[in-house]
N, C-alpha and C positions, 0 to 999 in steps of 0.2 A: 666690854669684857665682862659683862654680867653673866655670860653663858658659862657653863662648866667647861673646864679646860679640855675635857675629852672631845667635846663637840668642836671646839675651835681647832684643835690639832687634827682631828679626823678630816675636816674640810681642807685644812692646809696640806695634808698628805695626798689629797687627790691631785695636787699639782706636784710634778717631779722636778728634780734638778735638771738643768740643761743637758748634762752629760748622760742622763737616763730618760730621754724623751719617750722611749718605748713604753715606759710604765704608764704614762698618761694616755698613750694610744691604746694600751690594753684596757684601761678603764672605759674608754669609749666603746671598744669592742664588746666588753662585758655588758655595758648598758644597752647597746644595740641588740645583743643576744636575748636579753630579757624582754626588751620591747618587741622583738620579732616573734618570740614565743607567745607572749600575751596577745599580740595582734592576730596571729594565726588561730589561736585557740578561740578568741572571741568571734572571729568571722565564721569559723566552722560551726560553733555552737549556735550562733544566730541563724545560720542557714538551716541547720537541723531543726531548730525550733520553728522557723518559718515554714519549712517543709511539712512538719508535723501539724501545725495549726492550719495551714492552707489545705492540706489533704483532709483534715477533720471537718473544716467548714464546708468543703465541697461534698463530702460524703453526707453530712447532716443537712446540706442544702437540698439534696435529692431524696434522701431517705429520712424517715422519722426517727425520733429518739427511741421509741419502743414500737414493736409490732406484736399484735395479739393475734394468735392463730388458734384453730380448733383441731383437736385430734380426729374429728370426723371428716376433715377435709374442706369444709366450708361452714360459714356462719349464716344461718337462716335469718333469725331475728336480730339482725345487726343493729337496728335502731334502739332496741331495748338494751343491748350490750353497751352501746355508746353512752346511753343515759347513765348507766351504772358506772362506767369508766370516768366520765367527766365529773362525777360527784367526788372522785378521789382527790385527796390533797396532792398538790404539785402538778396535776394534769391541767394544761391550758387549752388543749384542743384535741379533737379526734376526727378521723375521716376514714371511711371504708375504701377498700380497693380490691380489684380483681387482677390477678397476675398469672401469666402463662407464657410459655416459650412458643415462638412462631417464626416463620420465615417471611421476610418482607422482600418483595420483588418488583422491579420495574424494567420492562423490556427483557434483556438477557442478563441483567444483573440481579443478584439476590444476596441476602445476608440474614443470618440467624440472630434474633434479638429477643428481649423480654418485652412483652406487650403489657402495659399496666393501664387498667381502667380506673379512672378517678372521678370524683365529683369536684369540678373546678373551684367552686365556692368553698367547700370544706377543705380542699387541699391547701389553700392559702393559710389555714390555721395550723398545719402540721409541717409543711416543707416550704422551701423557698424556690421551687422549680419555676414559678411564674416570673421571678426576677432574672432568670437566665434566658428568657425568650429573646431570640435574635431577630425573628421575623414572625408576624402573626401573633396569636395569643391563645392561651388555654380556654378563654371564654368562648371562642369560636367552636369548640368541640360540642357545645350544646345546641348549635344552630340546627333548625329543622331542615333536613335534606334527605333525599333518597339515598345518597352516599354518605355513610358516616365519616366523621373527621378523624384525623390522626396527626400527631405532632412528632417530628423526628429529631434526633440529635444531629448536630451539624456535620459530624464526620460520617454518620450513616447516610445523611442526605447527599453528601459528596460522593460516597461510594456508589449510591444508586443513580446519581445524576438527577435527583428529584428536587423540585422547587415548590414553593407555596402555590397551591392551586392545581398541582399535578395529581394524577391518580396512581396509586400503587396497589399491588395485590398482597394481601396478607394470607399466608398459607399455614394451616395448623398441621402438626405432625399426626394428629389423631384422625384416622380415616373414618369415612361414613359411607353408607350404602348409596350408590348411584345407579343410574340406568345401565351402566356397563360394569357393575361390580363395585369393589371397594375403591374409593377415590379420596384424596386428601380434601379437607374442607378449605375452600377458597372464597374470599370476599374482597371486593374493591373498597378502598378507603381513599378519601381525598386529603391531601396534605394541607392542614390548616395553620401550620406554623413550624418553625425550626428553633430549637434551643441550643445553647452552647454553654456548658458548665465549665469547660476548660480542663476537664478530666477525660482522657481518651476513652476509658472504659465505659463511661456513661454516654458520652457523645456518639459512640459507635454502637452500643448494644442495648439501647433503651428507646422504646417508642411508647407514646402515651395516647390514649383515646378516652372517650367518656365511659363511665362505669356501665351505662345501659348498653352501649355498643359492645363492650367486652363481655358482659353477661350473655348477650345474644350470640356472640361469636363462639364463646367457649361452652355454650349451652349449660350455664350454671343456674338458670332460672332466676329466682330472687336472692340467691345466696351470694356472698362475697368471699374472697379468699381470706381476708383478714382486716384488721383495723389498725390504723397508724395513730400513735399518740405523740403529742409534743408536751414536754414538761418544762418547768421553770428553771431547773438546774440539771444540766446534762450529767454532772458527776453524781447525782442522786438516782441515776437510772436503775441501779440494782435494787435500791430501796422501793422504788415505785413498782418495779417488776414483781417483787414479792407481794406487795399490796394487791396488785392485779390478780395474782394467783389466788390469794385468799378470798377475794371478792367473787371471782368467776367460778372457782372450783376446779376439780380435776379434769373436766372436759376441755379446758382451755390451757394454753401455755403462752408465755410471753418471752420475747427475746429483745434485749436492749442493744444499743449501737456498739457498746464495748464488747459484747459477746460475739456479735456478727463480724467484727473487725479485730478480734483479739490478736490474731497472729501478726497482722500488719502493724498495729500500734506497738505491740511488744517488740517486734523487730526494730522499729524506729527508736524506741526507748533504749534498747540494748546498744544500737549503733551509736547513738549520741553519747552514751556513757563510755563506750569503747574509744570513740574519737577523743573524748576528754582525756582519757588515760594516755593514749598514744601521743597526743600533742603536748601533754604536760612534760613529756620527755624532752621537748625542745627547751623548756624552761630549766630542766635539770642539767642539760648540756651547758646552758648559759651560766648556771650556778658553778660549774667547774671552771669557767672563765673567771668568775669572781674569786674562787679559791686561788687560782694561779696568780691573779693580779695582786691579791693580798699577800700571798707568800713572797712574791717578788718585792712588794713594798716593805715587808718585814725585813728582808735581807738588806734592802737599800738603807733602811732607817735604823739599823742596829746601833749605830753610835748615838743617834738621837734618843732611842729607847733607853740606852744605858744612862744617858745624862738625866732623863726624866726620872729613872729609878733612883739615881744618886740624889736628886733633888727632893725625893720623898714620895714619888708616885708609887702606888700599890700595884700588885699584879692585876687586881680587878680593874683598876683604872686603865692600865695598858690594854687589857682585853677589850674594855669598852671603846677605846679609841678605834681599834680595827673593826670591831663589830658595827659601830656607827658608820664607819666608812663603807663597809660592804652593804649595810642596810640602805644607805643613801643611794648607792648604785642600783640596788633592787627597786627602790621607790621611784627613782627617776625613770628607769626602764619600764616599770609598770605603768606610770602615768603616760609616757609616750605611747606604749602599746594600747592603752585604753583609748586615747585620742585617735590613734591610727585605726584601731578596730572599729570605732564608731563611725569614722569618716568613710571607711571602705563599705561598711554595712549600709550607711545612708546612700552612698552612690549606687550600690547594687540594687537597693530597694527603689530608688527614685527613677533611675534611668533604665532599669531592666537590661543591664549590659549583657548578661549571660542568658541565652535562650536554650531551652531543653526540648528534645524530641518527645512530644506528649505520649506517643505510643510505648515509650520505654519507661519514662519517669512519672507518668500520670499527670504531670503538670507541664505547662508550656513555657514557664519562666522560672528563674531561680528565686524562690521566696526568701525573704530575710525578716526575722522577727527578733529584735534586740530586747532582751529582758534584763531588768535590773538585777535579778537574782544571779544570772550568769556572770554579769560584770563584777558583782561582789565576790562570788566564789572564786573566779579567776584571779582577781586582785589579791585576795587573801592567800590563795595558793602560791602566787608568784612571790609575794613579800615573805611568806613563811619559808619557802625554799631558799630565797636569797639570804634570809637571816641565818638559817641553819648552815649555809655554806660558809658563813664567817667564823663559826665556832673554832674549827681546827686552826686556821692561821692565827686567830687572836690568842688561842691557847699557847701556840708556839712562841708568840711574841711575849706573852706573860712569863714564860719559862726562861727567857733569855737571862743569862748571867751578866750583870753589868760590868764585871771585872774584866772579862775577855776583850770586849770592844775598846775599853779605855786603857788597856795595859800599856800600849806604846804611845799614848797621847801625851 
């Protein structure tokens, strides 16, 4: 009995008299409501965080952190530009690329894609596309052959019915003069590999070849479309972009990954915040259960409250009894919700229970990323709401006149 009497009585009041068994049942319902709200909120926030990070990792796995382009349309002395860029602070790697839109066809099947010409060795310094190879490899693009090599995305290869070793026709929308007038530019490429990022947009709309083959096909000479940069901190991209602009001058401009995907990530951030607000309403509903439970408890315990006041208990002491009782309900519900949310997130992440159509959601599975920050914020929100819900019933208990309940005793 070294505890303050408020704590002892608050725990005692969680158990009701036999003739009022419904009170204890309401306590269970209130606790379950808080637990359900916390659990739902944690699972949704973890899924949103996982979706955000998985999408970002796939985008940055195929694309560089920064892309440097020229207002002239092409970069001639790109080796000199690369030397100046790699001397900048935070820049870890640079690689040139050639990019253009083409049509890839095999037999009677065709699909429009972006054809990217790369240097396979330098590309490893800026992107992770080599890690997504499902068959073959990027190194095979540099093999000496009369037919240049090409690497296709897995969905694109499936659409064309193409496999490693097959030949496909690459058709440019830019026409050239032929023996019978203006004709589209066509060249055969041999499939040297197939990659699978897991993001439908890239697996369907991207094809990769060597930078020399792309320069020859697009007739760019020795020029490249741009230069990709990899930096040591992706969140410092804007800072590096400004440094690139200062070093190269007004003839060049740079775009970072946040600029190129601003609308997508802004929408995801807004959606996560919106879901947090909406699902917090579940905890608010549970808090009303706490209010009703405490009010019923106050009505049931009027005689006991009067006796406590007659024995010297202050209004503040009576308030603390019911506030501790409601806070205890909120704490237990929060703990149960935290454990349940973690277990559900772990199961979803480990066993990939939920599959997604990749052509709709960009991803083939439901990603889950549980963050300590989300758990802390949700816990504090649930406990705070539960505590606020106790104020009114506790205040009503403190205002109780001890004379009335004891008048006829």
